[in-house]
N, C-alpha and C positions, 0 to 999 in steps of 0.2 A: 372351208370348206368351207330350223325353221319350217315352217308350216305353209300347207296350200291354199292359203288365202289370195284371193285374187289380186288381191291388194300388194302381197308380196312377188319376192323370186321364183323364178320355175326351179332354180334349187331350193327354195321352200318347200315346194309342193313334193321334191324328192324327201327331202328330208321328214316332212311332217309323214306321210305315207311309211316310211321305216321307223319310223319312232327314234331314229340315232342321229348322228351330228354331220355337219356340211359335207366334211372329208367322205363319208362313204359315199355321196353324191358324185362328189370331184373325183374317187378316186375308182368309180365302178362306170357312170354313164361318160366319162368323159377320158379316164386313162387309157381305158380299151384303144382309145382313136389313136393314144400318143405312141403307142408301143412299137408300132413298126419304124415311124421316127425317129422316137427319141431315143431305143435303145442302144445303153452303150457297149454293150457284148455282141450284139447281131450285126448283120446288114439292115439298112433303111430298108423298109416296104415300101408301099405304094403312099408312103408320106402324107395319109389322110389328115384332116384337120384336127383343131384339138378341141376347141372352142364350144360345141353341140353342148347346150347346158341343160337340153330338154331330157326329159325322162325317157331313157332309154331301155332301163329295167328298172319294176318295183319292187324286186328282191331286197329285202333287208339288209345292209351288211355290218358286222359288229364294229361298232368303233363308239369312243368313247363321246359324251353329250359336254358340251360346252357352252353354257348359256349366253356368254360373253359374245361368243361366234354367233350364235344363234341371231340374238340382237343385233350384230353388226351388219346383218343382212336386209334388216325393216327399215322400210322408209318412212317417211313424216306423211303422213292419211293428207295429201294437198295436191291438188291437180298438176298434172308435170308442166302443163303453161306456165305456173306461178312458180313451183318448185325449181323445175330447173335455171332460171334467172337466179333465183337465191342461191344457191347449190353453186353455180358459176361464179359468182362473188366473194363468195367467199371459199374456194377453192382456188380461187387465183391468187387471195390474200394468205397461202400458206395454210389453211384448216384444214387438218389431214382427215379427218370425219368427212367433211365435205367431198373432199378428192376422193375416199370409196364409195361415199352416196354418190357422187355423181357416175363414176362408173358403174353404178350397178344400173343405173336410171337407163344411161345410154346403152350397156350392152343388150337389157332387154329390148330395148326396142330394136337396136341391131339383130338380134336373132328374129322375132318377132314378126320382121320384116324379109328374111329368108325366103325365097320365092320356093326351094326345094326345101325345106324344115319337114323332114319325118313327120308322120302323125299316125304311122300305123304300128298299134301296141298290141296285135294279134299274135307275135312271138315273144312278148315278153313272160320273164318267167315271175311269179309271182308266189312268197313263201306262204305255206299252210298259216302259221302264225297269223299273217294279216289278212287271209281270207278268213279264218275263225273268226278274228275281231271285226271283218265289215260283213258277216252272214252273208256273204255272195257266193256265188259259183265264180268259177274263175273267167268266164265268159262275160259274165255281168259287169264282174270287176274293172275287165280293159277294156269294158265298151265306155265305162262308167270315165274311165280314164280318157279315154281318146276325147269322149265331148268335154270334162273339164277342161282339156287342153285346148281343142277347137274355141272354147267360149273364153279361157284366158286372152289367148291369142286375138283373138275380135277385140276384145275390150284395149286389150294393151296398145294394139294399132291405133285404135281410137284415142288413146290417150297421149300414143307419141305422136299423135298430127300436132301438137301444142309445144314440140320441140324443134327449132331451125332445122333446114332441111341441111343437112351434111353433117349434124353434129355428132353422130354416131362415130366418125371417124375418130372424135377425140375420146373415146372409150379407152385405147390403148395407152395414151398420153396419164389418163388420170389412175390408171390401173398401172402403170410404172412409177408414177410420182407416188402415190401409197405405197406401196410394198416399199421405196425405196425409204418413204419417210420412217418406215416401221410400223406399219400399222398389221395387225396380225390376219385378220382377212385375207388381207388383198395379199400377205407374203406366202399364204395356205393356198388361197386361188390361183396364182400366177403361173403355175403348171399347167391350166388345164386349157390358156389363152395361148397356144402356140401358132394359131391360125392368127390371132389379134396381134399378137407381139410380132413377129416371123414373115406372114404373109398365106396367100392361099396357098392349094398343092404345087402348083408350078413355081410362084418363090420359095417354096422350104425343099425342093426337089432340086435346085440350081443354086442353094446357099445355107450348106452344111456348116459354112463356120458360123452363122447364123445360129443356125441349131443347136451349134455346140454351146454359146452363148447363152442360149436362153436356158440349155439345160443346167450351165455353172450358175447363171443368176436364179433358175428355181430352186436347186439342190441348196444355195446357200441361205435364199430367205427362207426352205424349208427349215434345215438346221439350225438357224437363229431363232426360229419360233420352240424348235426342240431343248435346244441349250437354256431356254428360260422356264425349264419344265412345265413344258405345256404338253397334256395327255395327246390331245389332236397332232402337234407337230410330231411327239415321238410316235404316235402311231402311222402316221403319215410318211416320217422317214424312213420307218421300218418297211412300209409297204415300197416304197422305193428302191431300199436295200433287196428285198425279197423279189422284185420283178426284173430289176435289171435295169431302171428306167430315170433318166438323170443321172445316176451314179451307178458303177459297176453292180451288180450283184454279188451282196454278200450274207449267207445265210446266218453269219453267227449275227452279223450285226442286226440283221431282221427280226431275230428272233428275241434279240437283247430288247431292241427298241420297243417291241411289240409287247414283250413282259413288263418292259418299265410304265409303260402305259397304263396297261393293267393295274398293277399297281398303284398307280395314282388316283385312279379314277375306274369303277368299275363297269366292263366293257362287255357286251354279252358274246357267251359262248368263246373268248376269247382261249379259256382252257382248251378247247376244243381244238382252236387254232393252232397253238403253240403245241399241240400233240401229233399233230397233222406234219406240222412244219419239221418236227424234231424226227419223224420218219424217215426223213433224207439226210439226215445231219450224223456224224460220228460222234461218240460219247464224248469224244477230246472237245469235238466244237461245241455240242450242249453245255457241256463244262465249261467254256472258253463265255458263251453267251449267257450262262447264269452268273457267272461273276461280272460281267459287264453289264446287265442288268440290275443288280445289284449296286454297282457302283453308281449305274445312272440315277437308281430308286435315293440313294444316300445323299448324293448330289441335292436332289429335289428336294430335301428333305430340309436343308442346311438355312 
């Protein structure tokens, strides 16, 4: 699912601020928007779109750090007018990395060009750890965040002038192809782009079969990463099971996958997360979850 350099993606900004990996941003700033539409256990709500990757909250979330996933979001330091044709040529030739990077480029431009993109950070929550590290008050920190976002958008819009008109519509194609080809970043990020893959709110409201297909693909992609013993994949799958998004709720699997992720890679406050999850579980469920977590961890060590 990365640092806030203006050369990098908006997801990068979220991750550098929170000091955690890409899935933190993907499952906090984006997942809440998907819940009503994608919930497997409940009745769909207002079908809000999924793909607004701008920072809605700067509260850090406890997620494993995967250097490969962070680097996967970085783009060559080349003007977009030069980078785009090069990536397009490589992607058309089947280059998986180029497909992922082309998606990142086009999606950033797509988001920057959205006229209704919210830029109000006043209601965002900021963790005490981040405020302490920044040496700023909450108000000053959020003002700075909003200024950075405005600056980023302005510079991104200037860069995107070098991309052919209408090219942003191809973002969905390259995300699909990168995920289908097995790109880890694309497979973990896929879940966040309901509006890109399925369509706007009106399309989502009238296309339950497309949403079902999207959920199935998203789950399959995330599980494939988790099955490869990737800590981010394990944690992300645990979150899906915990929230009942793209798959039915399953507290045993949610606990087990998050615990296994923490065994493979240090995750801030994971013990606290597991403690609170256990409060709503029966002793038998906790026993089963621990057994499954142990099985997942042992499989990862083989």
